[in-house]
N, C-alpha and C positions, 0 to 999 in steps of 0.2 A: 553596585548598590550596597549600602552599609546598614547594619542592624543597630548602629549607634548614631545618635544625633551629632552632626558635624556642622559647624558654622559655615554658611555659604552653600550648603547642599540643597538640592531640590527635594521637597517632601513628596513621598508617594506611599503606596501600600503594597503588600504581597497580594497574591490572588485570593488569600483567605481574609484579608482586611488588616493584617498586622502592619503597623507603621514602619516605614523604611525611608532611607535617604539616598538619593542618587548623587554620587560623587564624581561621575564622569561618563563618557560614552565611548563606544568602541571605534567610532569612525565609520566611514562609508564602506559598505561591502562591495567588493569587486571580484569578478570571476571571469574565467576564460574557458570556453568549451569548444572542442572540435570533434566532429563526427564524420567518418568516411565510410561509405557502404558500397559494396560491389555485388552484383547478382548475375547469375548465368542460368538460362533455362533451355533445355534441349527437348524437343518433341520427337519421340520415336515414331508416333503416328498421331491421328486425331484424338485419341483417348489416353495415350500414355506419355508421361513427361517426367523429366528429372530436373530439379532446380537446386542450385547451390548459391548460398548467400553468406556474405562476410561483412561484419560491421565492427569498426574500431572507434572507441569513444575515449576522449581524454578530457578531464575536468579538473580545474584548479580554482580554489577560492581563498580569499583573504580579506582583510580590512585595511583601510588607510590608517594613518597614525591616529591613536586615540586622543581624546580631549579630556583634560582634567579640569575640574572646576576650582582647583586650588593651586594651579601652577605646575611647573615641571617637577617639583620635589616629590609630590605624591606619586607621580608616574615611576620615579626611580625606586620608591619604597614599596609599592604595591602593584600587583598584577591581576587583581581580582576581576576587573572589568575589561581586561584585554581580550581580544577575540581569539578564536581557535582556528587557525588556518589549516588547510588540508588539500588533498588531491585524490582523484580516482582515475584509473585507466583500465579498460577491459577490451577483450576481443571476443566476438560471438560468431559461431559457425553453425550453419543449418543446412541440412540436405533433405529434400522432400521428393518422394516418389509418388506419383499419382496415376492410378489406372481407373478412370471413371467408367469404362466399359464393364469391368469385372468387379468394381466396387472396392478396390484396395487403395489404401493410403498409408504411407510409412514416413515418419519424420525422425531424424536423428539430429540432436543438438548438443553443442558444447559451448559453455561460457567460461571464460577465464578472466576473472577480475584480478589481474596480477599486481595491482597497486591500489591500496586504500590506506591513506596515511592521514592521521589527525594529530595535532599538537595541543596539549593542555598546558597553558601558560601558568594557571593557578597552581597546578600540581607539578610543574616542571617535568612533564613526561611527553613522550611521542609514541603513538600507536601505529602498528602496521597490521592490516587485516586482509591478506589475500584470500580468495575463495574461488572454488570451481564448482561447476554443475554439468553433469552429463545426463541426457535424457533420451529415451527412445519410446516412440508411440507407434502402434500398429492398429489399424482399424479396417474392418471389413463390413460393407453394407451388402445385405443379402435380401433379395426379393424371394419370399417363400411361396407366395401366391398373389393373385390379383388384389387380395384384400389384406395381405399380411407382409410386413417388412421388418427386418431385424438388423441390429447393429451389434457386432462383436468387437471387443478391443482388448489390447494389452498395453500396459505402461510400466516403464522402469525408470527410476531416477536415483542418482547418487550425488549428494552434496558433500563438499569437503571444505572445512574452514580452519585457518590458522591465525592466531592473534598473539602478537608480542608487544608488550608495553616496555619502553626503555626509559630509564632515568636520564635526565639532561643536566649537564654541568651548567649550561646557560639556557634558562627557560625560554628565551627569545630566539634560540638557534636550534632547529630540529636536527642539525648535523652534529651536535655536541653530546652524542650518546656516550654514557660512561658505564652503564650496567643494565642488566635486565631486571625490571621491576616485577613483571608477572608474565605468564604465558598461558595460552589455552589452545586446544585443537579439538576437532570433533568431526564425526562423519554420520550422515543420515543416509539410509538406503530405503527405498520404498518400491513395492511391486503391487500392481493392481490388475485385476481382470474383471471385465464387465460384459453384460449382455442386456440389450433392450429390445423389446418386441412390441410393435404397434399393429393392432388388429382392427380393421374397419368392419363392424358388424352390419352397418347399413349407411345410407347417406346421412343419417342423423347421429348415430352412435359410434364412438371410437374409444378403445381402451389401450393404454400403454403400460406395460409392466417391465421393471428392470431389476437387476441384481448386480451388486458390485462387491468384490472382495479386495480388501487392502491388507497388506502386511508391511509393517514399518519397523525398522531397527535403528539403533543409535549407540554410539560409544564415544568417549571423549577423555580428555586429560587436562587438568588444571594445575598450574603452579601459582599459588597465591602470593601476594606481596609479602616481603620479609620472611619467606619460607625457602628452604633449600631442597625439599622433596616435593615432587608433583603428586597429585591425587589422580589415580587411574579409575575410570568408571567403566566397568565391564559392559559388554553389549546387552542392551535391553531390547526385547522384541514384543510387539503388539500386533494383533490382527483383528479385523472387524468385517462383519457382513453388513452391507447397506442396501436394503430393498427399497423399491419405490413403486407406486401405483397411481395412475391417473385415469379419469373417465371424462370424456367430453361429449356434450350433447349440443346439437345444432337445431334450435327451434325453427330457424330460417336459414336460407342460404348465406346471408350476410351477417349472422350472429352466432355466438357460441357461449356455452356455459361449461366450466370445467371444475372438477374437484380433484385435488392431488394430495398425496401423502408420501413422505420419504424420510430416510435417515441419511446422515452424513458423518464424515470422519475427517478431522483436521489435526495434523501433527505440528508440534512447536518447531520453531526455527533453531538452527545451530547457535546463533548469536545469543538468543534468549537463554539457552541452556548452558553454554560454556564460557561465553565472553562477557566480562565485566568492563565497564567504561565510565569515564568522567565526561559529563557534558553540561556546560552552563551551570556549574556549581551543584550538579545533581550526580549522585553516585548510582549508576545503573548496575545492579548486582546480578550475576548469572545464577541460574537455578537448574542444575543438572538433573533434578528429580521431576522435572515437568513431564506430564503425560499428555497424550492426544485428547482433544475435546471432542465430544459427540453431540449431535443435534438431531432433533426430530421435528418436522414441519408439516402442518396442515395448511392448505390454501384453497380458497374458493374464489373463482374469478368469472368475469363476464366481459366479452368483447363484441363490438359491432362496427360494421362499415356503414358509412352514411353517404349516399349519392356518389359512390366511387371516388370521393375526394377527401372525406374525413373518416377517421377511425377513433373510437373511444375504447377505453379499457378501465376496469376497476377490479380490484382484488383485495381480499382480507386474508390475513395469515396469522398463525400462532406457532412460534418456534420455541422449543424447550431445549436448554443446553445442560449437559452434565460435564463436570470437569472443565468449565469455561476457562479459557486462557485469557488472563487480564493482568494489567500492571497494578501492583499493590504498593501502597506507601508504607515504608518501614520506619519512618521517623529519621533521626539523625544517626548516621553511621560514619565513623572516621571523620567527624567534623563536618559532614555534608548531609543534606537531605538525600535519602536513599529510596530507591524503588526496586522492585523485583517482580518479574512475571511469575504468577502462581496459578494453580487450578482452583477456581472457586467451587463451592459445592454444587449449586444449581442456579440457573438464570432462565428468564423467560422474556421473549419479545413478542408483543401483540401489536399489530398495526394494519395499515391499509395503504394501497397505492392507487393513484388516479393518473391516467395518461390520455392525451389528446394529440392527434396528428392531423394536419390539414394541408392539402395541396391546392394553392390558389390557381395555378396553371402549371405548364410543363417546366417553368423556371423557378417559381417562388413556392416555398413551403414553410410551414411553421410547426413547432412542437411545444408541448407543455407536459410536465410530469411533477407530481407531488407525492412524497412519501412521509407517512407518519408512523413512527415506531416508538415503543415504550420498553426499552431493554432494562430490566430490573433484576438485581441479585435476589434470589429467593432463599438460598441457603449459603451463608457466608462464613469466612474464616474468622471474622470479628463481628461482634454484636453491632458495632457502629456502621457496618457495611450492609446489613440486611435491609432490603427494600430500597436500596439506593440505586441510582442509574449506573449501568456498566460504563466504565471509563472509555473515553475517546469516541463514543458513538453519539451522533446528534439525534435529537428527538424528531426534528423536522428537516426535510430537504426539499427544496423547490428549484426546478430548472425550467427555463423557457428559452426559445430562440427562433430566429428567422434565418432561412438559408436561401441562397440564390445560386443557380448553376446554368451557364450558357456554354456556348462553344468554346470560348477562351477565358471568360470571366467566371469566377466563383467566389462566394463569400458567406460568412456566417456571423450573426450577432447573437450573443447568448447572455443570459442573466442567471445567476446562481445565488440561492439563499441557503445558508447552513446555520442551524440554531446552536445555542449554547452547548458546549461539551464540558465534561469534567475530567480532570487529570488525577484527582484524589478519590480514593475508593469510598470515603465518607461524604463525598460531594461538598466538602467545605470550601472549595475554591470558587466562590460565587461572585467575586469582584471582577469586573471587566475593565479593559482599557489599561492594564498594567502588565509589566513583564511577567511571563509565566501563565497568563490567562488565555483561555480559548474562547474568544468573543464570538457572539453571533454576528454574521456579516452578510451583506448583499453586494455582489460585484458584477460588472458587465465587461465582456471581452469581445473583440472583433478581429476577424481575419479576412483579408481580401487577397485573392490570387489571380494572376494573369499568366496564361500559358502562351509563350511566343510560338512554340511549336511542340512536337512530341517529346523534345529533349529538355527544353528550358522552361522553368516556371519561377516567377517572381512572387513572393508572398510578403505582405506587410501586415503587422499585428499590433494591436493596442490592447494591453491588459489593464484591468481596473480603470476603465474609462472614466468613472465618476470620481476617481482619486480618493477612495474611501480609506480612512484610518482605522486599523484594527490590529489586534494581536492574535496570532496563531502560535502561542507560546512566545515566539519572537515578534517584534514589531514588523509588520508586513510592508512590502514596497508599495508606494503609491502608483500613480499612472506610469506605465512603462511602454516603450516603443521598440519594435524590432523589425528588421528587414532580412529576408532569407532568399537566397537563389539556389535552386535545385537543378542539377544536371543529371539526366538519366541516359546511360549509354544504350 
C-alpha cells in the first residue's frame, strides 16, 4: 500500500479514512502445523491418581509469490507489501496429582517454546524469540462442617523471554544474518496464596468470602538498535491483596439472586515490557516501565431453571480499572506508525450479560448468550483519549449454537457476532473494510465428529460457512474446510 498516487494502483483508504493506493498483494497464505500429544495416567486407588502429559507443536507459515500491479520491476525495487514468514515450535509438559478423597490437587507444568522466528522483509531483519514458563499449583478442598467448605491454594510461576533481532544481507533470506540489530531479555516471577470459604446459613442464604495475595517481580535487559551498550533494568517488585465477597439468595429451589464484589490484579507480559518488534509496517515498542493493572467489580445477577430443560441467567456489572494496560498510538517513529502498551489513568466498563440454555432431549441442546459492555477511558494520558473506548474490546458480543451428542456421532453449529473494535486510542479508525480495520462481523462454524471406537475419532469442520468478507486487521479467510483424525492410546 502506497501513500502516493501511482498510475494503475487500486484506490483505498486507511482505517482513519486517509486516501491510499494498493500497488500489489502478498499472495496466498499457506501454513503447515503438526501437533503430537502423549498422556499417561496411573491410579493408585479409586481416589488417588497421577497423570503425565506431553504435547509437541510445530507451526510454519508463509505466503506464495506476491503479485505486483506494475510488473516484475516493482517487485525488485520494493518489498513493502511482501509477507512476513515465520515459524513456532514448542514442547509442553504437565504432571497432575489428584487425591479426591482428601481434597488435594497439585499440578506442575513446563512450557518451552524453543523456536519463534519472524522475518521482516521491509526492515531486512529476522527475529528469534524463544521463551519458557514454569508453573506450580497446589490446592486443598476442606470440609469444615456440614454447612461450611473452604478452598486453600498456592501458585508459583516463572516466565523467561529472550529476543534477538538480526540484520539480513538479503531481506528475502532469513539465513543471511550479518549482525545483531537489537536484543531483549526478561524474567517475570509471581507467587500467590488464596483462601475461599463458602458458608450455607440456610437453604435460602449462602455467603462466600475470599482473600488472595499476589507478589510479582520482574527484571530485564534491552539493547536498542544502533547502540553498543545494553540497558539493564533492576528487579521491580509489586504486591497486592485482592478480597472478594458474594451473597446468594434462593427465593425458590430453582432460582437464585446473587450480589458479588471483588478486586483483581493483572501483571503485564514480558514481550510488552522488553521486546520491540516490526509487524505489517507497525513499530511495536516495548515499555519496561509498565506496572500491573488493578480492577474492582460489582455484579448483580439472577438465574432460574425452567421445567428441568431450560435455564436463564441475567447479570449487570460495573468494573473500574486503575493503571489499565492498553496499546497507545505514538504517531510515526523511525518512519513507521508506532504503538506502545502503557498504563492509562483510569477506565470503567459497565454492562450486562444474558444467557439461555435449553435441552430439547437427551441428544439435542441449544445455547445463546449476549454481552454488552461499555469500556471507556476515564482518566487518560492524552486529552484526545478521554471518554474514548478502550482499544481491542468490542462493545457487543453475541454467540448462539446447537449441539448434538449420541453414542458415536456429535456435532455443533455455532454463530458469533463481534461488534466494531478500535485500535487507536482516540478511536479515529472508524473506516471498515480496509487493511488495518477491525470490522464488526458475524460468522458461523460447524464441527461434526464420528467415533469409530474408543481410540479413533474423525472430525470434519467448516469455518465461516457463510463465506463472509471482513478485516480483523488483516483480511480474514473465507469459507474453509478441514478434516482431522485423532487416535488415543
